[in-house]
C-alpha positions, 0 to 999 in steps of 0.5 A: 487222298484227294481231301489231303491234297486239297488240305495241303493246297489250301495251306500253301495258298494261305502261306502264299497270301500276303494278306495272311502274313505279317512281317516282324517289327523293325525297330528303326523309327519306332518308340520304345518305353522302358520303365526303370530304364536309368540303371542296371537291366533297363539301361542295357535294354535301352542301349541295345534297342537304341542301337537298333534304331529305336527312339527310347522313352527313359522312365526313371523315379529318383535316378535323374543323373543316371537317366541323363547320362543314359539319354546322352548315350542314346542320342549319340547312337543317332536316335531320340531319348525322352526322359520322363520322371514318375514315382509310382507311390504305393502309399498314395491312392489311385495308381491308375490315375498316377499311370494316366498322368505319366502317360500324358507326360509321355505323349507330350514328348512323343506321338506314339509308343509301339513297344512297352517294356515293364522293367521297373520293380522292387526287390528286397528280402522279406523273411516270412516271420517279418513280412508286413502288410506294407511290404505286401502292398508295395510288391503287389503295387510296383511289380504287378499293379503298375505294369498292368495299368501301364499295359492297359493305357498304352496297350489300348493305344497300340490296339487302335494303331494296330501295332504294338508289343508289350514285354513284362520282366518277370522272374523264374522265382515266380514258379518256385518262390524262395522262402526269403522272397515270397511277396516278390515271387508272388508278384512276379507269378502274377505278372506272368498271369497278367501277361496271358490275360493281356495277350487275350485282351489285346489280340490280334494286333498287340503281342504281350510276352514276358521274360523270366530272368535267372541270376543276371545281376546280384541283388543290391547289397547282396554279400559274396556268399549270397551271390555265390549261392545264387549262381550255384542254384542254376544249372550253368553254375554262373551268372548271366549278364544284362546283354542276355536279357537285352538280346532276348527282348530284341528277339521278341520284338524283331525276330518273332511275330507269332508269339503272345502270352508266352514266357521266355526263360533266360535263367541258366536253368535255375527254374529246373534245379 
């Protein structure tokens, strides 16, 4: 009984010791880099975090007009928007060099990045019998290799500054690959594994997490039949919306500082069907 009392007292002492506790991140004044931020989900995340006081680095590839419009909207919220173009080309060698060159452009705009959100990805159907090596390499490069090397470059700087968060946008299909999207699903499954590895590599000062969305936005070019089928595959029988994911990102940054290596499913129960 006495040993139990001592154990409880020790626990209470640790909880009461400010040196053993750490406040959650306040986004005001922080800089957030979002890849593929100009449109769709990235755009919603950018506006949500800018609304919380964060300066935003808007990465875009070819969507300059959309990025420019987003930049203006972000600045109207009283924070800074830095537009940085980069086309991570899977057909060119040296992805890690492409990433380092991109990082140099980012740090010409801002002195630090406290949050990295790996949102950019490619997504298109690949029927099994038509999958080519070019398809496979494109998915593994854009959806997996680029996020890893971005996390390496920016994560090591976060580690040195003893503060940072990295959030990878995965997908529930990484757990259960649909037949027509095998390379895509494999790349997202790999991103979940990368999240766990990065969490170990960058601990204790940098938290690395992933979010696995379900049906949030219809795939570009999807027919009404395909959209309906995607909704029916979730337990809630409907699409979510971009705000659901943006709010999940905000939660992982501002409201939780004792999670790392985890994947948060925001999928309407699709992964359970």
